[in-house]
Every structure is written in structure tokens, then in C-alpha cells.
C-alpha positions in Angstrom: 21.4 -16.4 -68.9 19.6 -19.6 -70.0 20.9 -22.2 -72.5 18.8 -20.6 -75.2 20.7 -17.3 -74.9 18.9 -14.0 -74.9 15.9 -15.4 -76.7 14.2 -16.6 -73.5 10.6 -15.6 -73.5 10.5 -14.8 -77.2 9.4 -16.8 -80.2 11.9 -19.3 -81.6 13.8 -18.1 -84.7 14.2 -20.2 -87.8 12.5 -21.6 -90.7 10.4 -24.4 -89.1 8.9 -22.2 -86.4 8.1 -19.5 -88.9 6.4 -22.0 -91.3 4.5 -23.6 -88.4 3.2 -20.1 -87.3 2.2 -19.3 -90.9 0.5 -22.6 -91.3 -1.6 -22.4 -88.1 -4.5 -20.5 -89.5 -4.8 -22.4 -92.8 -4.6 -25.8 -90.9 -7.4 -24.7 -88.5 -9.4 -23.5 -91.5 -8.9 -26.9 -93.3 -9.8 -28.7 -90.0 -13.1 -26.8 -89.7 -14.2 -27.7 -93.2 -16.3 -30.8 -93.8 -14.1 -33.8 -94.5 -15.6 -34.4 -98.0 -14.5 -31.0 -99.3 -10.8 -31.6 -98.9 -11.1 -35.1 -100.2 -13.1 -33.9 -103.2 -10.5 -31.2 -103.9 -7.7 -33.7 -103.9 -9.7 -36.1 -106.1 -10.5 -33.3 -108.6 -6.8 -32.2 -108.8 -5.7 -35.8 -109.3 -8.4 -36.4 -112.0 -7.4 -33.2 -113.9 -3.8 -34.2 -113.7 -4.4 -37.8 -114.9 -7.2 -37.1 -117.5 -6.2 -33.7 -118.7 -3.2 -32.8 -120.8 -0.4 -30.3 -121.2 0.3 -27.6 -118.7 -3.2 -27.7 -117.1 -2.7 -31.3 -116.0 0.9 -30.5 -114.9 -0.3 -27.5 -112.8 -3.0 -29.6 -111.1 -0.4 -32.3 -110.2 2.1 -29.7 -109.0 -0.6 -28.1 -106.8 -1.4 -31.4 -105.3 2.4 -32.0 -104.8 2.8 -28.7 -103.1 -0.1 -29.4 -100.8 1.4 -32.8 -100.0 4.8 -31.4 -99.4 3.4 -28.7 -97.0 1.7 -31.4 -94.9 4.7 -33.7 -95.1 6.9 -30.8 -93.9 4.6 -30.1 -91.0 4.4 -33.8 -89.9 8.1 -34.6 -90.6 9.3 -34.7 -87.0 6.6 -37.1 -85.9 7.1 -39.6 -88.8 9.1 -42.8 -88.6 11.4 -43.9 -91.4 8.7 -45.6 -93.4 6.4 -42.7 -93.2 9.1 -40.3 -94.4 10.0 -42.7 -97.2 6.3 -43.0 -98.3 5.9 -39.2 -98.5 9.1 -38.7 -100.4 8.1 -41.4 -102.9 4.6 -39.8 -103.3 6.1 -36.5 -104.0 8.6 -37.9 -106.5 5.8 -39.7 -108.4 3.5 -36.7 -108.4 6.3 -34.3 -109.6 7.4 -37.0 -112.2 3.9 -37.2 -113.6 3.6 -33.5 -113.6 6.8 -33.1 -115.6 5.6 -35.8 -118.0 2.2 -34.2 -118.5 3.8 -30.8 -118.9 6.1 -32.2 -121.6 3.3 -34.3 -123.0 5.3 -37.4 -122.7 2.4 -39.5 -121.3 
């Protein structure tokens, strides 16, 4: 029996491998799209979040935060300390702005 137990030859179990398998098709789809489309989508969500108001703006910023969190999770093992810190800071700022927009604080 190997060090991995009786799972030899089968897929790894756990959350990360499951998310990586689920993410494979969407990542390939995004990779095949023209670069400007993803950049435009991010810009539009950010513009709606910053210019709009209320729950529409909050939803746009939360969608952008979810997208960033997904990519950060996929890239997390390959990041150094500063890369991890930058992604955490970006997520905190986006979610903070989303909450502020949703509560119409700013």
C-alpha cells in the first residue's frame, strides 16, 4: 500500500481539488475569449459599483469581489507573501465598498 492509502490511482479528495476540477472548464473558456472582453467586464462592474448607488452598485462590487476571490483561491499556492497580502487587501476594499454602497453610506 502506498503512502496515500487506498486512493492510489484515483482523484484526490478534498475541497481544493474539487474546486480546481470545477474551475477547469470556466478558466479555459475565459482563456479563449479575447482579452478585451474580460477587461471590459471588470471595468463595467467596477464603474457600476462606483457610479451607481444602492444594492445595484453593491451587487456589482460583490460580483467583482467573488471573481477576484475565485482567482485568488486558484492561484494561492503559487503566490508569495506580498501577492497574498495584495489579494486579501483588494478583497477587503471591494467588500467594504460594496457594504458601504449597499447601506448607502458613500
